[in-house]
C-alpha positions in Angstrom: -24.3 178.0 78.3 -23.1 179.9 81.4 -26.0 180.7 83.7 -26.3 183.7 86.0 -25.5 181.5 88.9 -22.3 180.4 87.3 -21.4 184.1 86.6 -22.2 184.9 90.3 -19.9 182.0 91.3 -17.1 183.4 89.2 -17.6 186.9 90.7 -17.5 185.4 94.2 -14.2 183.6 93.5 -12.7 186.7 91.9 -13.5 188.8 95.0 -11.9 186.3 97.4 -14.9 184.6 98.9 -14.2 181.2 100.5 -15.5 178.0 99.1 -18.0 177.4 101.7 -19.3 181.0 101.5 -19.6 180.7 97.7 -21.7 177.6 98.2 -23.9 179.1 100.9 -24.4 182.4 98.9 -25.4 180.6 95.8 -28.0 178.5 97.6 -29.5 181.5 99.3 -29.7 183.5 96.0 -31.4 180.5 94.4 -34.0 180.5 97.2 -34.5 184.3 96.7 -34.9 184.0 92.9 -37.3 181.1 93.3 -39.4 183.2 95.7 -39.4 186.3 93.4 -39.6 184.3 90.1 -36.4 186.0 89.1 -37.8 189.5 89.3 -35.8 191.7 91.7 -37.7 194.6 92.9 -37.8 196.4 96.2 -41.3 195.1 97.0 -40.3 191.5 96.2 -37.1 191.9 98.4 -39.1 193.3 101.3 -41.7 190.5 101.1 -38.9 187.9 101.0 -37.2 189.1 104.1 -40.5 189.4 105.9 -41.1 185.8 105.0 -37.7 184.4 106.3 -37.8 186.6 109.4 -40.9 184.5 110.4 -39.1 181.3 110.0 -35.5 181.8 111.0 -33.4 183.2 113.8 -31.7 186.5 113.4 -28.3 184.9 112.7 -29.7 183.0 109.8 -31.6 186.0 108.5 -28.3 188.0 108.5 -26.7 185.2 106.4 -29.4 185.6 103.8 -28.9 189.4 103.9 -25.2 189.0 103.3 -25.8 186.7 100.4 -28.3 189.0 98.7 -26.2 192.1 99.3 -23.3 190.4 97.4 -25.7 189.4 94.6 -27.0 192.9 94.2 -23.5 194.2 94.0 -22.7 191.7 91.3 -25.8 192.5 89.3 -25.7 196.3 90.0 -29.2 196.3 91.3 -30.3 199.3 93.3 -32.2 197.6 96.0 -32.2 198.4 99.7 -31.4 195.2 101.6 -32.6 195.3 105.2 -30.0 196.2 107.8 -28.5 193.2 109.8 -30.6 192.2 112.7 -29.2 192.2 116.3 -28.1 188.7 117.2 -28.7 187.2 120.6 -25.4 185.8 121.8 -25.7 182.8 124.1 -23.0 181.5 126.4 -21.0 178.9 124.5 -21.0 175.4 125.6 -17.5 174.3 126.9 -15.7 171.2 128.2 -12.9 171.1 130.7 -9.4 169.7 130.1 -10.3 166.8 132.6 -13.5 166.1 130.9 -11.9 166.1 127.4 -9.3 163.5 128.5 -11.5 161.3 130.6 -14.6 161.3 128.4 -13.9 162.5 124.8 -10.5 160.7 124.4 -11.7 157.6 126.0 -14.8 157.5 123.7 -12.5 157.9 120.7 -10.4 155.0 121.8 -13.4 152.8 122.1 -15.5 154.0 119.0 -12.9 153.9 116.3 -11.0 150.9 115.0 -7.9 153.0 114.4 -8.4 155.9 116.9 -5.0 157.6 116.3 -6.4 159.8 113.6 -9.5 160.9 115.5 -7.6 161.5 118.7 -4.9 163.5 116.9 -7.6 165.7 115.2 -9.6 166.2 118.4 -6.6 167.1 120.5 -5.2 169.6 118.0 -8.5 171.3 117.6 -9.0 171.5 121.4 -5.5 172.8 122.1 -5.1 175.1 119.0 -8.6 176.4 118.4 -8.4 175.5 114.7 -11.7 175.4 112.8 -12.9 172.4 110.8 -12.1 174.1 107.5 -8.6 174.8 108.7 -7.9 171.2 109.6 -8.9 170.4 106.0 -6.3 173.0 104.7 -3.5 171.8 106.9 -0.3 170.3 105.4 2.3 168.3 107.4 5.1 170.4 106.0 3.6 173.3 107.8 3.5 171.6 111.2 6.6 171.7 113.4 6.2 169.0 116.0 9.4 169.9 117.8 8.7 173.6 118.3 4.9 172.9 118.8 3.6 175.4 116.3 2.3 175.4 112.7 0.7 177.5 110.1 -2.3 177.1 107.9 -3.5 179.1 104.9 -6.9 180.7 105.1 -8.5 181.3 101.6 -11.2 183.5 103.0 -8.7 186.1 104.4 -5.8 185.2 102.0 -3.2 185.0 104.7 -1.5 182.5 107.0 -2.6 181.8 110.5 0.1 180.6 113.0 -1.3 178.2 115.6 0.2 176.7 118.7 -0.2 173.3 120.5 1.3 171.4 123.4 3.4 168.3 123.9 0.5 166.0 124.2 -0.9 167.2 120.9 2.6 166.8 119.3 2.9 163.2 120.5 -0.6 162.3 119.3 0.0 163.8 115.8 3.3 161.9 115.6 1.6 158.6 116.4 -0.7 159.2 113.5 1.7 160.7 111.0 4.1 157.7 111.5 1.4 155.2 110.8 -0.1 156.8 107.6 1.5 158.8 104.7 0.1 162.2 103.8 -2.5 162.3 101.1 -5.0 165.1 100.5 -4.0 166.9 103.6 -2.2 166.4 106.9 -4.9 164.1 108.3 -6.2 162.7 105.0 -9.8 163.9 105.8 -12.5 166.2 104.6 -15.3 168.1 106.3 -17.5 165.0 106.1 -15.0 162.9 107.9 -14.6 165.5 110.7 -18.4 165.7 111.1 -18.5 161.9 111.4 -16.0 161.9 114.2 -17.9 164.6 116.1 -21.3 163.1 115.5 -20.2 159.6 116.6 -18.8 161.0 119.9 -21.8 163.3 120.5 -24.2 160.3 120.2 -22.4 158.7 123.1 -22.4 161.8 125.4 -26.0 161.4 126.7 -27.3 164.5 124.8 -24.4 166.8 125.7 -23.6 169.2 122.9 -20.2 168.4 121.2 -18.9 170.1 118.1 -15.8 171.8 116.7 -17.1 175.1 118.1 -17.4 173.6 121.5 -13.7 172.8 121.5 -12.8 176.2 120.2 -15.0 177.9 122.9 -13.4 175.6 125.6 -9.9 176.7 124.7 -10.9 180.4 124.8 -12.6 180.0 128.1 -9.7 178.2 129.7 -7.1 180.8 128.5 -9.3 183.6 129.9 -9.7 181.8 133.2 -5.9 181.5 133.4 -5.5 185.2 133.0 -4.3 185.2 129.4 -4.6 188.7 127.8 -7.7 189.1 125.6 -5.5 190.3 122.7 -3.4 187.2 122.9 -6.5 185.0 122.8 -7.6 186.9 119.7 -4.3 186.0 118.0 -4.6 182.3 119.2 -8.1 181.9 117.8 -7.3 183.9 114.6 -10.2 186.4 115.1 -10.0 189.3 112.8 -11.7 191.6 115.2 -11.3 191.8 119.0 -15.1 192.1 119.2 -15.4 188.4 118.3 -13.1 187.5 121.2 -14.9 189.7 123.8 -17.9 187.2 123.9 -15.7 185.1 126.2 -15.5 187.8 128.8 -19.2 186.9 129.6 -18.9 183.1 130.0 -17.4 182.6 133.4 -19.7 184.3 135.8 -19.1 181.7 138.5 -15.3 182.4 138.5 -16.1 186.1 138.4 -18.2 185.9 141.5 -15.5 183.8 143.3 -12.9 186.4 142.6 -15.2 189.3 143.6 -16.0 187.7 146.9 -12.3 187.0 147.6 -11.5 190.7 147.1 -14.5 192.0 149.0 -14.0 189.7 152.0 -10.2 190.2 152.3 -9.2 191.8 155.6 
């Protein structure tokens, strides 16, 4: 028997929602239905959101809001879902190129029995800005090691994203590709495997935050510091909106102050 959750899952797939979004939305809708005993009314909806607002940050509340909005469209419910809350954007954590080579790569060489795989993945994510989900979608046939660029299909947006990398990334991928044949994807890895790599390294960084997003933020910050046009950074990171990229204009206040003083003190 097909349940309402199964039908909702089908509706999400038909409307182009990514696999991870489908999973998250279904779980949040289950939470909502458990809270309301399956009865969707305006009062129950308001009480539910009052409850989660007491326990979660605005970003998480917005995720619940998006899931329930999709469910109401699927069911045709006439319910006013609260407007998105304003999210407080903090300055992203970053690592420098020097720190990446001296600390992260050195740790990978020491922590993994066959470090070529971890090093190739870490370096590509640091140089290209690819997300964890995109690494899992990547095929070797779509990576050109000679021209140092590749493309990856994004199910969420139903398009191809072209990414770039440097000669070091090319050499490190070549080392791994020559040692292991391609299986499920270019690096023969899933999200759990990538999580394991980052967790193992983070545990050896004395409490310093380290994640795929840290590498992505680091690339954006470095490009901005080098004077790369914000529109180009948007393309490199694959942001659909320039507003997602503008957050990096706020991260380098120290460099901003240095530039300001150089201008003001110039005779």
